[in-house]
DRENPA-3360 file (N, C-alpha, C; in nm, 2 decimals, always signed):
BEGIN
1 = MGALFQFD = +0.08/-0.12/+0.00/+0.00/+0.00/+0.00/+0.09/+0.12/+0.00 ~ +0.05/+0.23/-0.07/+0.12/+0.35/-0.08/+0.11/+0.44/+0.04 ~ +0.16/+0.56/+0.03/+0.16/+0.66/+0.13/+0.01/+0.72/+0.14 ~ -0.03/+0.74/+0.26/-0.16/+0.81/+0.29/-0.13/+0.95/+0.34 ~ -0.17/+1.05/+0.27/-0.14/+1.19/+0.30/-0.25/+1.24/+0.39 ~ -0.20/+1.29/+0.51/-0.29/+1.35/+0.61/-0.30/+1.50/+0.58 ~ -0.19/+1.56/+0.53/-0.18/+1.71/+0.50/-0.09/+1.72/+0.38 ~ -0.13/+1.80/+0.28/-0.05/+1.83/+0.17/-0.10/+1.96/+0.11;
9 = KMLPTPEP = -0.01/+2.07/+0.14/-0.05/+2.20/+0.10/+0.07/+2.29/+0.07 ~ +0.06/+2.38/-0.02/+0.16/+2.48/-0.05/+0.14/+2.59/+0.05 ~ +0.24/+2.63/+0.13/+0.23/+2.73/+0.23/+0.33/+2.84/+0.20 ~ +0.30/+2.96/+0.24/+0.39/+3.08/+0.22/+0.53/+3.06/+0.28 ~ +0.63/+3.10/+0.20/+0.77/+3.10/+0.24/+0.81/+3.24/+0.29 ~ +0.87/+3.25/+0.41/+0.91/+3.38/+0.46/+1.05/+3.42/+0.40 ~ +1.08/+3.55/+0.39/+1.21/+3.60/+0.36/+1.31/+3.55/+0.47 ~ +1.43/+3.53/+0.44/+1.50/+3.54/+0.32/+1.49/+3.42/+0.23;
17 = EAKGKLKS = +1.42/+3.31/+0.28/+1.42/+3.19/+0.20/+1.35/+3.21/+0.06 ~ +1.26/+3.30/+0.05/+1.19/+3.33/-0.08/+1.29/+3.39/-0.18 ~ +1.40/+3.44/-0.13/+1.50/+3.50/-0.22/+1.45/+3.61/-0.31 ~ +1.36/+3.69/-0.25/+1.31/+3.81/-0.33/+1.19/+3.78/-0.42 ~ +1.15/+3.65/-0.43/+1.04/+3.62/-0.52/+0.91/+3.64/-0.45 ~ +0.82/+3.71/-0.51/+0.69/+3.74/-0.45/+0.60/+3.61/-0.44 ~ +0.53/+3.60/-0.34/+0.43/+3.49/-0.32/+0.50/+3.35/-0.33 ~ +0.62/+3.34/-0.28/+0.69/+3.21/-0.28/+0.62/+3.11/-0.18;
25 = KRQVEVFT = +0.62/+2.98/-0.22/+0.56/+2.88/-0.13/+0.64/+2.76/-0.13 ~ +0.62/+2.68/-0.02/+0.68/+2.54/-0.01/+0.57/+2.44/+0.02 ~ +0.59/+2.33/-0.04/+0.49/+2.22/-0.02/+0.52/+2.15/+0.12 ~ +0.42/+2.14/+0.20/+0.43/+2.08/+0.33/+0.34/+1.96/+0.33 ~ +0.40/+1.84/+0.37/+0.32/+1.72/+0.37/+0.34/+1.64/+0.50 ~ +0.23/+1.59/+0.55/+0.23/+1.49/+0.66/+0.17/+1.37/+0.61 ~ +0.24/+1.25/+0.62/+0.19/+1.13/+0.56/+0.24/+1.01/+0.64 ~ +0.16/+0.90/+0.62/+0.20/+0.77/+0.68/+0.24/+0.68/+0.56;
33 = HGNKLFLR = +0.33/+0.59/+0.60/+0.37/+0.49/+0.50/+0.44/+0.38/+0.58 ~ +0.40/+0.25/+0.56/+0.46/+0.14/+0.63/+0.45/+0.15/+0.78 ~ +0.34/+0.20/+0.83/+0.31/+0.21/+0.97/+0.40/+0.31/+1.04 ~ +0.45/+0.41/+0.96/+0.54/+0.52/+1.01/+0.48/+0.65/+0.97 ~ +0.51/+0.76/+1.05/+0.46/+0.89/+1.02/+0.58/+0.98/+0.98 ~ +0.55/+1.06/+0.88/+0.66/+1.15/+0.82/+0.61/+1.29/+0.80 ~ +0.70/+1.38/+0.81/+0.68/+1.53/+0.78/+0.78/+1.56/+0.67 ~ +0.73/+1.62/+0.56/+0.82/+1.66/+0.45/+0.79/+1.81/+0.41;
41 = IGAVNSQN = +0.90/+1.88/+0.39/+0.90/+2.02/+0.34/+0.97/+2.02/+0.21 ~ +0.91/+2.08/+0.11/+0.96/+2.08/-0.03/+1.04/+2.21/-0.05 ~ +1.11/+2.21/-0.17/+1.18/+2.33/-0.21/+1.09/+2.44/-0.25 ~ +1.15/+2.56/-0.25/+1.07/+2.68/-0.28/+1.01/+2.67/-0.42 ~ +0.88/+2.70/-0.43/+0.80/+2.70/-0.55/+0.82/+2.57/-0.63 ~ +0.82/+2.46/-0.56/+0.83/+2.33/-0.63/+0.73/+2.23/-0.57 ~ +0.62/+2.22/-0.65/+0.51/+2.14/-0.60/+0.52/+2.00/-0.66 ~ +0.51/+1.90/-0.58/+0.50/+1.76/-0.62/+0.62/+1.71/-0.70;
49 = SGDNCYTV = +0.74/+1.78/-0.68/+0.85/+1.74/-0.77/+0.94/+1.63/-0.70 ~ +0.94/+1.63/-0.57/+1.03/+1.53/-0.50/+1.17/+1.58/-0.50 ~ +1.21/+1.69/-0.56/+1.34/+1.74/-0.56/+1.37/+1.83/-0.45 ~ +1.49/+1.82/-0.39/+1.54/+1.91/-0.28/+1.44/+1.92/-0.17 ~ +1.37/+1.81/-0.13/+1.28/+1.82/-0.02/+1.35/+1.75/+0.10 ~ +1.30/+1.78/+0.22/+1.35/+1.73/+0.34/+1.24/+1.66/+0.42 ~ +1.27/+1.53/+0.45/+1.17/+1.45/+0.51/+1.23/+1.40/+0.65 ~ +1.14/+1.40/+0.75/+1.18/+1.34/+0.88/+1.07/+1.24/+0.92;
57 = QLSRSDAN = +1.11/+1.14/+0.99/+1.02/+1.04/+1.05/+0.99/+1.09/+1.19 ~ +0.86/+1.09/+1.23/+0.82/+1.14/+1.36/+0.77/+1.02/+1.44 ~ +0.83/+1.01/+1.56/+0.78/+0.91/+1.66/+0.64/+0.97/+1.71 ~ +0.57/+0.88/+1.78/+0.44/+0.93/+1.84/+0.47/+1.04/+1.94 ~ +0.57/+1.03/+2.02/+0.60/+1.14/+2.12/+0.64/+1.27/+2.05 ~ +0.72/+1.26/+1.95/+0.77/+1.38/+1.87/+0.65/+1.44/+1.80 ~ +0.56/+1.36/+1.74/+0.44/+1.42/+1.67/+0.35/+1.49/+1.77 ~ +0.33/+1.43/+1.89/+0.25/+1.49/+1.99/+0.31/+1.62/+2.04;
65 = ELVSSINA = +0.44/+1.63/+2.06/+0.51/+1.75/+2.10/+0.50/+1.86/+1.99 ~ +0.51/+1.82/+1.86/+0.50/+1.91/+1.75/+0.35/+1.97/+1.75 ~ +0.25/+1.88/+1.77/+0.11/+1.93/+1.77/+0.10/+2.03/+1.89 ~ +0.15/+2.00/+2.00/+0.14/+2.08/+2.12/+0.21/+2.22/+2.09 ~ +0.32/+2.21/+2.03/+0.40/+2.34/+2.00/+0.32/+2.42/+1.90 ~ +0.26/+2.36/+1.80/+0.18/+2.44/+1.70/+0.06/+2.50/+1.77 ~ -0.01/+2.42/+1.86/-0.12/+2.48/+1.93/-0.08/+2.60/+2.02 ~ +0.04/+2.59/+2.08/+0.09/+2.70/+2.17/+0.11/+2.82/+2.08;
73 = GIEYIKL = +0.17/+2.80/+1.96/+0.19/+2.91/+1.87/+0.06/+2.97/+1.82 ~ -0.04/+2.89/+1.80/-0.17/+2.94/+1.76/-0.23/+3.03/+1.87 ~ -0.21/+2.99/+1.99/-0.26/+3.08/+2.10/-0.18/+3.21/+2.11 ~ -0.05/+3.20/+2.08/+0.03/+3.32/+2.09/-0.01/+3.42/+1.98 ~ -0.04/+3.38/+1.86/-0.08/+3.47/+1.75/-0.22/+3.52/+1.76 ~ -0.30/+3.46/+1.85/-0.44/+3.51/+1.87/-0.44/+3.64/+1.95 ~ -0.33/+3.67/+2.02/-0.32/+3.78/+2.11/-0.32/+3.91/+2.03;
% end
């Protein structure tokens, strides 16, 4: 069975990573494969290419910590 994508979206890239290009984005993916969980960030303005992307495997505890950190950040930006 292939990968099951939980999240797959092009998200805005901040400067200086955008290198002066307006409306630059990176593909962000969260997916499962082989009973494992992965997070992948793609190259600037490169959708579904598989080139120059960075993938990490997340343990259950790391994934929970990441979710908790994102939720804390969401609360911070609500202020």
